N, C-alpha and C positions, 0 to 999 in steps of 0.2 A: 504493500500500500504506500509506504513512505517513498519507495523508489519510483512508483508511478507518478506521484505528485512532484517529486524532484525532477523527473524527466520533463514534465510540462513547464515547471518553473525555469528550467534550463533553456527551453525553447523560447520562453518569454524574455529571458535575459539576453538572448541574441538580438532582440528588438529594443534593447534598453535605451539606445540613443534617441530613437524616434519617440518612444513612450515618454521619456524624461523631458525631451524638448517640448512636446505638445502639452504635457502636464504643467510645466513651468509657464508656458505661454498663457494657458487658461487660468493658472494660479495668479499671475500678475494682472491679468485682465479683470479678475474678480475684485482685486484691490483697487484697480484704476476706476472701475465703474461702481464700486461699492456694493456689488451684488454677487453672492456666491453661487447663484443659480447657473451661471455659465459653466463654472467648474463642475458643478453637480451633474449637469446634463452630459458634459464631455466624459466624465468618469463613468457614468452609466453606460454610454455608448461604448467606451473603451472596454469595460468588463465583458459586454456581449460579444464584441468583435474578437477579443482575445480567446474566449472559449470557442467561438466559431472557427478561428484560425487554428487552434490546437486540434479540433475535431477534423478540420480539413487536412492537416498534416498527417494525422493518423490514417486517414482514408487514402490519400494520394501516395504515401510512402509504403503502403501495404504493411503498416506496423502491426495490425491485428494478427496477421499470419505469423509474424515473428514472436509476438508476446504469447501466443497460444502454445508455443513450444516450451514455455517456462512454467513453473508451478504457480501460476497465478489464476485465481478464480475470475470468471467473467464479471461477477458481481463487484469484485474489487476494482476492476477496470472502470466500471461505471461510477462506483462510489468515489474514486479519486477525482473524477471530473466535478462531481457535486461538492466535494469538500473544497476543491480549488475555487469553485464558484463562491462558496461562503467566505473563503479567505479573501478573495477579491472584493466582495461586498464589505467585509470588515475594514479592509484597507481604505476603501472609498469613504466610509464613515469617519475613519480616523483622520483623513485628510480634510474632508468637508467641514467637520464640526469646528475645529480651531479657526479655520478661515472665516466661518460665519461669526464666531465670537469677536474676531478682530474687526471685520467689516461692519458689524453691528454697532460698533462704537464710533464709526465715522458719521459725520453730519449727513442727514437725509437718508438714514438706513431704510432699505426697501421693504423689510419685513421684520416683524417682532419675533422674539424667541419662541413664544408659544406656537405661532403660526408656522414658523420654520420647522419646528420639531414635527408638526403634523404633516407638512409637505414632505419632509425627509422620510417619515415613516411610509408615506404613500409611494415615494420614489423607490425606496428600498424594496417595498413589496412588489412594485411593478417590475423591478429588476429580477427578483426571484421568479416571478411568473414568466417573464420573457426567457430567462435561462432555462426554466422548466419546459418551455416550448422548444427551445433551440436544441437541446441535447437529444431528446428522443426522436425529434423530426430528422435530425442529421444522421443519427445512427440507423434509422429505418430507411430513409429515402436517399441518403447521400447528401453531399454538401450542396450541390446545385439545386435539386428539387427541394431540399430542406429549407434553403434560403427563401425560395418562392413561397412556401407554406408559412414560414415565419412572418414574412412581410405581409402576407394576406391576413394572418391572425392578428397582427398589430394594427394595420391601417383600416381594415374593414370596420372594426368596432369604432375607431376614431371618426371615420367618415359618417357612419350611421348615427353616432352620438351627436355630431355636428348638425346633421340634417334634422334629427328629432328636436334638438334644442334651438332650432332656427338660427344657428350661428352664435348663440350666446352660451356656449359650453363653458367658457372660462368663468362667467358669472355664476352659472349653476354649480360649477366645481367648488367655488368658495362657499356657496350656500350649504353644501353637504360635506364640507371639509371635516367637520367633527366626526360625523358618522363614518366617513371613509377611513380616517386615521385610526379609528378604533377597530374596524373590521378588517382592514387591509392586511395587517401582519399575520393574524391567525389564519385567515383564508389563504394567503400566499404560502404560508408555512405548510399547510395541509396539501396544497396543490404541488408544492415543490417536492414533498415526500412522495406523493402519488406519481409524480413525474419520474422520480428515482426508481420506483418499483416498475413503472412501465418501461423505462430504458433498460433495466436489468432483464426484464422479460424479453424485450426485443433482441437484445444482444445474445441471450441464451439460445434463441431460436434461429439467429442469423448465421449463415455460413459464408466463409470468405475463401 
């Protein structure tokens, strides 16, 4: 298990220059504009793309055929991706929170602490759900078809919500912010666990 996670971390380390450069760019942009939202969105997208990239590497390099020759359970292969997803989520929170505390002390702070924690809870929950979609879809259908399904799963509900709310989805969002922040984490945690079980089942049945 540890070796599987280290393998993925090593692959991410090969992209360290690009990751660090972009993170610092959005880090300083957050201070310049006094809004940590830019950094939060970037790190959310970064987490998803990193997991997607690692899954793509496993597929294109025929890594599964290699790892099956070792005494490693298929469930552990899947579990390593989900643990890495949680590690990336934790790192995102550790970066975002101090940035908010600093920018919140600047004149004209965009959001109060209470509202920020609610939004952060929803963003973290959304990230768990999107990762929970990404991993099983990619394992089942491959990187290309998986990306199409993931994009459809993300943008179709957004477009539908915008149509139903007559373009006032941002207003409606803040109206139900309290309820969403309370329900989002437990719901996303359950869906993330179910995603893990589904991914394990798919990989157990899949042949390479």
